N, C-alpha and C positions, 0 to 999 in steps of 0.2 A: 504494500500500500504506500503510495508516494505522498509526499507532503503536499497538502493543499493550502493554497494561500487565499486570503480574502482580498477584495479590492482595497487599495490604500485607504486608510482611515475608516474601514468598516468597523463598526462597534457592535459587538455581539452581546446579547442578553443570555439568560440562563440556558434555555433549550438549545439555541444555536451553538453556544459555547461547548456544551456537552458533546455534540456531534463533531464540532470542529476539532476538539482535542482528540477524540477517537480517530478521526481521519488523519491526524498527524502523529499517530503512534503512542499516545498516552492511554492509560486505562482510566476510564471515567465511569464511575458507578453511582447511580442516583438511588437514594433511599429516602423514605419519608419519616420524619421525626415529629413526635408530638411534643409541643412546647408547653410552657407553664400555663398558657391560656387555653390549653386543650385543643389547639388548632394544629393540624398537621401541615408541614411544609417540606418541600424538597431540599435536599442538600446533596451535593455531588462531591465524592472523594476522587482525587486524581493522583495516580501514581505512575511510575515509569520514568525511564531516562534520568534517573538520579534525583527525582524530586518527590515530595509528598505535599499535597495541597488539597484544598477544598473551597467550595463556594456555595452560596445559597441565594435564594430570592429574598427580597426585603420582607422582614417580619419582625415581630416584637420579641422573639425568644432566642434567636441565634446569638452566638458570641459576636461582639461588635466587629471583630476582624473578618467575619464571614458574612455579616448581614449586608446583602446586596454587594458583596465584594469577593474577590479571589485572593486567598492567602496561600503562600507556599514557602517551603524551606528545602534545603538539601536533605534527602532522606536519611543521610547518615548522622545528622545532628538535630533533627526536628525534636523540639521539646514541648512547646505549646504555641497556640495561635498568636498570642501576644508577642512572641519572640520571632515571628516570621519576618525575614528581611524583605519579602515581596508581598505587597498588598495593593491590589488595583480595584477600584470601584467598577461596578457593572452599570451599564454596558461598558466593555473595554475594547480597545483596539486589539484584535486577535493576533495580528502579525507582530505587534510590539510585545504582547504577552509571550508568544512563542520565542522570541529573541531573548527575553528575560529568563524564561524557563530553561532554555538551552544553557545559558551562562550559569545560572544558579545550580544546575545539575552537574556542572563540570568540576574538575579538580580545583580550579581557581575559585569557583563559586563556593565549594566546600570550605576551602581555606578562609575565605572572607567571612562566611557564615559562622564557622567555628570560633573565630577570633572576635566576633562582634565588631569587626572593622567597618561593617556597613553603617554603624552609628556615626562614624567619622566621615566616610567618603560617599555614602548613598549611591551605590551603583544601580540600585533598583528603586522603583517608586514605592513609597510607604504612604498610601492614601487611606488613612484610618477614617472610617465613616463616623 
């Protein structure tokens, strides 16, 4: 399966992003979680190519780093959502997200993430909602 690109500046929401990530070699699995308000909402877990991430639709019950946002870290050093060096609000530029995920999943990305150097140099966007 080859990498598929979106048109420049295409911003994808939840459903389209799930499919886009699958088309580009990531494992993206949607599950439905019941929140504090007894409402179910979808959350997508994303793995593969050295990253661990997730995103959700806007709701009142998700962790703020996942609420209508995509958060990810290198899979070797993921600790918790608030420590993810990559957080992008949805809808997001899908091609830019792929670029950031590729770098984050690399050896260089692991080194930056492990050392928390991203707090000083910000190689990835941190768009906390």
